[in-house]
N, C-alpha and C positions, 0 to 999 in steps of 0.2 A: 686598520682593522681592527675590529673589537675582536676578543678573544674567542666567541663564540661563532664566529664567522669562519674560524680556522678547523677544518677536517681534523687533523691530529690533535688537536685541542680538544673537542668537541666530543670525538672518539679515543678520548685517551685511554679509556681503559682497553681497547685493542684497537691502535689503528689501520691493522692490517684483515680489520672484520669484512667479512662479506656475508650475505644470507647464504643460508644451506639451503640444499635442494627440496627440504620438506616444506619449509616455508615459501620457497617461491612457488610450488607446486599448489599449495594450499591459497596463496593469493592469484595465480592463474585460475583455478580453481573456481574462487570467491566469487572474481570478475564473472566468468559465465553463469555462473548460478543468477548474478544481478545485473543480468541481460548484455554483459558486456560492457559494464562501466561501473569503475570503485568511487566510493566518494574520496580518495584519491586522486583518483585522476581529475576528479572534477576542481580538487585545490589545485593540482599543477598548473592544470590547464589554464586558470584564473592568474597564474603567475608570470604567464606566457609562455610554457614550455611546451614544446610541440613533442608529437609522439609518443605522447606521456605511455601507451600501452607497451611502448618498444622499449621507455627507460624505466620503467617501474612493475615489476618490482626489478631492481637492480642484481645481475648474475654472477660479479665479483666485484671485488675491493676497486680496481677501476671505473667500473661500473658506478659503484654506491660514490667514488667520490667524484665523480663527474654528476651525478645528479644534485649531491650538495651543493658543489660549487654552482650549478645553474639556478637554484634555490636562491644562494647568496648574493648571486649577480643578478636577480630579478629587481625590476622597480618598485616591487610595493614595499611597504614601510615593516622594519625591524621585525613589528611584535610576529604578523603574518609570515615572515619568514620562518621567525623562530619555534612556532606553531606547527611549521610543516616539517622543520628539523626534530620537534617534538614527536611527530608522528614517527618520523625513519626510526627514532630511540624505541619506540612503542614495540617496533618489528624487531628489535635485540633482543632476542629468546636467552641469551647468555649472558644477558647483562641487566636484570630484572631495574637494578636501582638509577639506572642512565637516565632515562625519561625525566623521573623526580627528581636528579639532580640535574638535570639542565634546567626545566623550569625554574628552580629557586635560583640558579647561579645567573641569570639572563632575566630576572623577575618577568616571566611571563605573566601577564594579569591571567586572574581566575576562569574569568569567562572565556579566555582562546583554549584553557586548559582544556574545561570542561566541554567545551565543543568537538576539540578535538580529540577527546578520550570518546564521545558519543560516537563522533565519523568511524574511529577505528573499529571501534566494537560492532558497528555498521557493517564494515568493512569484512569483519571474521563472522557477520551471521550472528551475531551474539546481540538479538535484538531487543532482549529485554535489561540487560544490561547498559545497551547504548541510550535506553529511553530513559534511564536513570539520570542519566547527564542532559540528554537532550531536552528534557520537560522541564529542565529548571528554570523557573520564572523568569532568573536573570540574564538570562540568554536572549538576543533578538533573533527569532529565528531565520535562518538559511539553509538553502536548500529544504525549504519544508515539503515540498510538492514530493521532491526525488525522495526524501527520507519516507513519506506516507507511502509510496508506490512500494519501496522496496518492504514494507512492514507489510503490503497486501497481498505479497505474493506467496499463495496459499501452496504451492510445492516445494517450499524451502521446506528443511526440517525443524522441528520442535516451533511451527505456524503457530501462531496465537491470534486471532482476529483482535480479541481484549486488548492485546499492544498497540495494534494501530488505532485502533479506537481509542485508546487513552492518548495517545500522542495529537490525534486529531483536536480531541477537547482542550490539551494545553497549550499546543501551536498553533491553531486556527490555521493551518494551510490554508491557501486561497482556491486550491482544485483550478487550477488556470486553463487546464487543459483538456480535452474529452478522456483522453486516456486514463487520467487521474480520476477525474470523478467518475468514471467506468468502473475503474478498479474499486476505489475507496465504496462506494455506491455497491458492488458486490458483496463486500465485507461486511456492510448494516445488513443486505438480508440476509446473511448466513447467519449473523447474530442473532437477528429479531426480522421479521418483517411486519410487524406492528413498527417497533420504532424505524425502520426505513421510509415505512409512510411517511411517517411524520416527518421524517427529515423532507422530505419532497416539497413540504409546505412550507419549506424557508426560502424557496427559491419562487423566481419570475416563473410565469405560463411557459414559456417555452421549455426551460429546464426542469421543470416541474410534470412537465406531461413527458419529457424522455425520460424522467427517471423512473415516474410512473410505469411508461409501456419497459424498461428494463426488469421493475421488481412484478410484473405478470411473466415474462421471458424465464427469468429464474426460477419462479416457483414451479412454472410448466417443465423445465428443464430440469429438475430434481428427480432423480432415479426414484423408483417406487419403491415407497418402504412407508414408514413409520414419520420419518421428517418430510416426507413430499406429503404426506395426509395431515401431520400437524402445521405445514405452513400453508396447506390449500382451504384449513378450517380457519387460520388467521385471515387469510385474505378475503377469503367471503364474507368474513367477519368485519371487517372496516367499516370507519361510518363515512362514506364515502359523500361528495355534496356531488350537485348536478353533473358540474363538470367532469370530475372523477366516474360517476357511473357512465358516463356517455365515454369516455376514454377506456374506461374498462369493457363494455360491449365491442367498440369500435376495434380494441387492438384484439381481443380473443376472434371476433368473430369475422374482421374481416381485413386485419392490420398483421403486424411484425408476428405473434404469436399464434396467429388462426391454424396455421399447419400442425402446432406441437400438439401432441397426445392429452387429452383431457382439455381444448379450450373449451368446448360447446357445453359440456359437462361441467366445468367451473362457471361460467354465464347462469348455466340453469340452476346450479344449486345456491347460487347469491338470491335470484329471482324467486327462488322457494324460500331462504333464508329471511327475504324480507315480504315475502307474499303478494311477490307480483308477476302474477302468471299473465297479466292481459298483455296485448301487445307485442305479441312476442314476435321477432325478425325473421324472417323465413329461414333463416341456418338454424333456430332453436324450433320451429314448425315441424323440421323435416326430420326431428330425433326422434317420431313416433316410434313406439315398440323397444325405443335402447333399453337395456335393462345396467345398472348400475347397483352392484351390492347387493344381486335381488328383484331389486325395486324397477318397475316401468314407467318410465317418463309419461307416456298415456294416462295411465294410475296415479302416478303423482299430481300432474297438471289440474286433471280434472277434477281429484279431490281437493286440490286448492280452490279453484272456480266455484266448488261448492260450497265453500266455508262462508 
């Protein structure tokens, strides 16, 4: 057995070490914030360790030893095991140099160290630090969709959409599930309606249509105020092609967004913007007399027709 596989050698700084209550509570709280799964949980699961939420964080020295032994006994190669032990040593707040010393003593490859540093900071909700490691070009993206999804969770403290976008551009996650697709696209919508629109054009018709509908819903669900006004103006000014123009009116007049406040007004605003007031759908013809910002739709419509 190699020296690093012995708990007493690896934890020679204190072989009776146990996580303090504050550390345990913070890890459990962060797991809840990340919707029930830490990246440490995923790593331990890959090693075949069962009931990861019960064994991590370890609540006593005996629990820590048992988890350590489970890692060492797993069938993965040495570097993967060492990477998990490095993660545990990162948790040891009273032994700040222990993780670095361990990595050096067992010659842990730099790509493993960088990856674990990134995931450890993800689990601490320190996303800015995490991405400084995970966006490293030499890393082969692992858990890319899961990382991206965590970065899109806007309810977390110090959330920054730019971090999610930066990671997407660096790691090119596959967006393999509808959950991740919707979460990242909403991040793009918050950042820029125009950029989100051009993002939709990278995809096949099915996904492009779905993203486009989500964009319309996002704008109309924005609470009243300057942000909504700005986003609405950006929306009606988009250079839609024929398909997109059909989707625009279909979604707002008869589709998923038709019941949202301002749906018909948004269609009328775009019609006015492009000077296309003929052939109005029945839903728009019925808007006679309605005023928006003090202007009457009938007056506007007739004025445009007379131009």
